[in-house]
N, C-alpha and C positions, 0 to 999 in steps of 0.2 A: 420656466427657466431652470436648466439643470444645476444641481448644486456642485460647486467648484472648490477644489483645494488645489493649492499651488503644487508643483512637482515635489518641492522639498517637504512640504507638509505631508503629501502622500507617502514619501519615502519614510518619514519618521513614524507614520501611522503603521506602515508595513512592519518596520523595526519592533514597534510595540507589540504587534500581533505575533511575530516570531518569538519575542520574550514571553508572551502569555502562553503561546503553544509550547514553549520549552518548559514552562512550569507545569502545564497540564499534563505533559508527558512524564514528569518526574514526581509528581505529588502522589501520595497515598500508594506507595510501591506495594504494600502488603495487601492491597485490595486487588491484586491480580487474579486471574483465573487459575484454579489449581485442581485440575481434573487429571484423568489417567494419562493424557499425552504430555502435559507439562511435568507430572511427576516422573514419568519415564525419561523425558529429556534431560531433566536435572540430574537424576540418578546416573544415567549413562554418561552424561558430560563430565560429572565429577570422577567417575571411574576412569574415564579416558585421561582426563587432566592429571590424575594421580598415578597413572601408569599401571593401573590394575587390569586393564584389558588391552589387546592389540588395537591398532587403527582399523575400524571396521569399514568394509566397502559400502555398506547401506546404513540407513537410519531407521526411523520408525516406519510402520507399515503404512502404505498408501491405500487409496480406495480401489485401486486396480489390481490389488493382489500381490504387489511386489514391494520390497522396502524402498523408501525414498533413497535418492543417493546420499552418500555419507557426509558430504561437505557441510550440510547444515548442522549435523552433530559435532563435526570437527570445529566449526566456528564457535558453538556453544562451549566446547571444551576449552577453546583458547580463553574465553571469557572466564570460564570456571577455574583457570589457574590463578585468578586474582579475586574470585568470589566463591566463598565456602558455603553460603546459605542460599535458598531460593530467592529471598528478597535481594541478595546482593547480585545474584544472576540476572534477575529481571532489571535491576537498576543499571547493569551494564548494557542491557538491550535498550533501555530508555535512553540512556546517555548516547549510545551510538546513533539513534534516530535523531536526537537533538542536534548532534554534530553535523549530520547529513543535511539537515534543513538549513543550517547556517552556511554550510559550503555551497549549497545550491544558491543562497543569496549572494555569497561572494562571487560565485561564477557569473551570475547575472550582472553585477556591477562591473565585473572585469571585461566581459565579452559582448554584452548587448549595448548597442548604441542609446544614447539618452532619449532619442525620439521614439524608440520602441520598447524601452525598458520598463515602463510602468505596468503594461499588461502582464509581463512576466512577474513583476513584484506582487501584483495583486493576486496572481495565482498562487504564489507562495504564501500570501496572507490567508487565503482560504484554505490551503493545505495545513497551515499551522493550527488552525482551530477546528478543523473539520472532525466530526464525531467519529466516524468510521476510521479515518487516519490515525486518531488517537487509540482506537481499540487495537490497531495492528502496529502499535509502537510501545505496547505495554504488556507484552505476553512472552512467556518462554515457548516460543512457536516459530517454526522456520520462516513463515511469511514475514515475520518481523525483522528478519536479517536481510531482506531483499534491498532495502533502500541504499546501502552503500555500493551494492553492485549496479544498481540503477544509475547511480551517480558516476560511477567509474565507466560504464558503458556509454553513457551519454557524453561525457567529456571525450572518450576515445573516438566516438562516431563523429563528434564535432570536428575533431582534428585528424580525421582519417586520411587526409592527404599527406600527412606526416607519418614516418615510419612507427614512432612511439605511440601516436594516436590510434593508428590502425591495430597495431599489436594490443593495445589496451582494450580496444573495442572487441577484438576477437577472444581475448582471455576473460574478460569480464562477463561477456554475454554467456559463454559457456559455463563459467563458474556459477552464474545466477541459475542456470539450469540444473545445477548439481546441488544447489541449495534448496530449491523447490522445483519440482519437475515442470510446473508452468513456465519456468524460464526457458525450457527447451522450445516451447512454441514462440516465445519472445525472441530467441535467437534465430530461429527459422524466418519468422515473419519480418524481422528488421533486415535480415541479409538479403531476402527475395525483394523487399521494396527498394532497398539501396541499389541493388543490380538494375532493376526496372528504371528507377528514377535517374541514376546516373547515365545509364545507357541512352535514355531519352534525351538527356542534355549533352550527348556525346562526351561525357566527363568520366567514364569507366577508367581511363588510364591515370586519372589524377589521383585516384585512391592508392594508397601504398599497400597493394594486395599481398605483397610478401610479408609485411609486418603483420597483416591480419592473419595470414595462413599460419606463421610462426606462433602467434599468440594462441590461435585455436588449437594448433597441435599440441602445444604444452598443456593447455587446459584440458584436453581430451584425455591425457594420461590417467587421471583419477576416474574419469568417465568410463574408460574401457575397463578398469578395475571393478567398477560397480556393475556394468553390463554383464561381465563374466559371472558374477554372483547372482544377478537378479533374473536374467533371462530364463533360466530353468524353472523359476517360480511364476512366470508370467500367466496371468489369467486374462480372459477376455474382458475388455472395458465395457462401461455401460452406455456408451455413446449411442445415439439413435437419431432417426429422421427428425426428431423434435429439435435437435441441436441445429439443423439446417433451417428449419421453418421459423424458429424463434432464435434470433441473434442475441443470446443471452450475454455475450461479452459486452455488447453495446448497452444493454439494460444495466449491467453492473457498472459499467463506466459512468453512465448518467447518474444513477442513484447514488454511487460512491461520491462523485463530484459535488452532489447536492447534500450529502450527508443525511439521506432520509431512509437508510437501510439498517437502522439499529434493531429492526426486527430480527436480523440475523443472529446477534448474541442473546437478544432478550426473548425471541420467539413470541408465545402468546401473551407474555407478561407486557410486551410492548403495547399491544392493543387493549389489554384489559386494565393495565395499572398505569405504565409510563406516560401514555398520552394525557392522563389527567394531572400530571406533574407540571410545575411544583405545587405543593399543598401549603396553605397558609393557614395555621391554626387547625390543621387536619381537613381543611376544606380544599377540594381540588380546584385549580384555577383553569385548567385545560390550556394552558399557554403553549404546550407542546403541540396541540392540534393547530393552533394558530401558526406556529413557527414552521411546522411541516406543510401546512396548506400554502403558505407563502413560498416555501422552497420548491414545492411542486410546481406552483405557477411560474417560478423563475426558470425551472428546467423546461417547462413546455415552450416558453418563449425562446430559450437559448436553442433548442432543437428546431423551432421554426426559422430562427435567424440563420441557422447552419444550412438548411435546405434553400432558403432564399439566396444566400451567397453562392451555393452551388448552381442554382438555376440561372443566376445573372452574374457570373464572375467578373464581368466588364462594367457593371454598373457603377456610377459615381460613389455609391455608398460602399460598395465592395472594394473598390480601389482605395478609398480614403482609409479603410481599416485594415489594409493589408499588412501582414506581418510575415515576410517570406521564410525567415529562419524558423519561426515558431510554427508557422503552417506546415513546413516540410516535416518537422518532427511529429506533429499531431497527426499528419497523413501516415507517416511511417508506422506510428504505433497504433493509431485508430483503424487504418485500412489495411496495413501490412500485418501487424500481429493479430489484429482483430479478425481479419480475413482468414488467417491460418486457424485460429480457434473456431471460428464458424464452419469453415469448410471441412474440418475434422469432426464436426458435430460434438464437440467437447461440451460437457456439462460445466459451464463456467459459473462458479460461486464467488461471493465477495473476496475471499482470501487470494483470488487470482490477480486481483487488480493491483496490489502493491508492486507487482512486477513492472508496471508502467508508471510509477511514482516519479514525479509529482503531476504528470501531464493531463489526467482528467480534470484537475483543478485549474491548470493553465488554459484548458479548453473552455471552462466556464467563465474564466476571467476574459478570454479572447471574445466570447459572445457578448460580453457587456463593456467591450472597449469604449473608453471615453464616457461612460456612464458612471460617474463617480458616486452618485447618490445610490444607485443600484448595488454597486460593488460594496459599498459601506453597509448597506442593509443586509446583503448576503453574508458578509463576514460577522456581523453582529448576530444574525439569527442562527448561524452555525455555532458561534460562540456560546450562545444561551443554551442551545441543545447540548453541547458538550458539557457545559457546567452542570446542567441538570442531570445528565447521564452519570457523570462522575460522582455527584452528590447522592444520587439514588443508589448507586452501587455501594458507596461508603455507608450510607445511612442503613440500608437494608442487608448489608454483608452479602451482596450478590443476590441470587434468587434460585430457589430449589427447582423451580418449574421452567427453567430456561436453559439455553445452551451455555450461559456464562457460569452457572452453577454457584455454589457458595465460595466466597473469597478465601484466599490463603489465611488471612487474618482470623476469619471466623472459625475455620477448620482448626487452626492452632489453639484457639481459645477453648473449642470443644474437646480437643485432645487433652488439654491441661485439666478441664473439668471432670474428665472421666474418672480420675482418681478419687474425686470427692463423691461422685454419684455412683460409681461402679458400673457405669454404662458406657459402651463404646459408641462413638458418633457413627451416624450411618455412612457406609461406604458409597463412594461415587461410582456409578455404573456407566457413565457417559464416556465413550470413546470416540473421538473425532478423526476421521480418516482424511 
């Protein structure tokens, strides 16, 4: 017999998860990454906030040889008007992500019916404690700014039949693309899916397209400003046929939802050291191996269940677990946005997934609809991984042999000690594109 909690008990459990997730996003702010990109972003944001430089059209250099659009830097500069230190700036980013998490929660309570609400809420519970979601909410990095634009775009698209909603959808989606270029794929994929989906339902005229057009036009003004500066610097991107044969967007979607991709920030340290954590009296427990093994199994079953629902959409089980609104948005982002990424053979890496926050986590909760025991186990397993990760970073001060690098706190301690030893700390040679 499946474990049962009343709807009220489940609601309070989700609230507790959101509270814990808020703390995890805010704790140990000085343990943030502090490499070349974070240092550049802080310094440029402070200069812009203080009026030392004019408003730039572009930001930090991207992997395709052109600067990212400048809106990400502008957003950091706005936060930097109230934060004069790197820790203060990253706390602003952390707080922003916490607020967005609670606003999503409020939207679900406001707009989703009681009979369908629990699946959405469990998805937010997973998002709140998910390890990789924490990583992308604790950095001075442009993907960490995407969550507010995801929320605004989602709300606008939800109310696209109204002028203000369509306006918000058009403006927020294009702004997301100017914070991080992955958002441009998001904008195109969501628009194409909406056209196809509404045309299929003979509902195209119900969308307030004039509002969408006006919002898109206004948001395009800084985009043109960036393109005028960036196009002369354009280099050929590194996309290949592998991007078509291997749908990396979906692999990143699934691994991010499960929280099993901490090998991205930890690299080889994940395999050689982190999986042995936590240690008790210096003795490895290998609890992380068990947690990741469990989550891999959870993911395999979720994918299997998704294929089963696709093969038999009219089966009694599929009908009983149907969530029309949630399914529509999962299809729009998973098939629409994911299809654009795949067809353009884009090399999708984990930091592209925040553009669809929090829907990978809602997808996982959707797969385990009405399986309260499993949802509880998934949340607790991801919470244990997240706590272990944050403790590992705090205890070791980051890691030299991984992408995370040494934390800001440790680097500042080394900088202070140089006057005593007469030795300069090693410089960071890592640059993320």
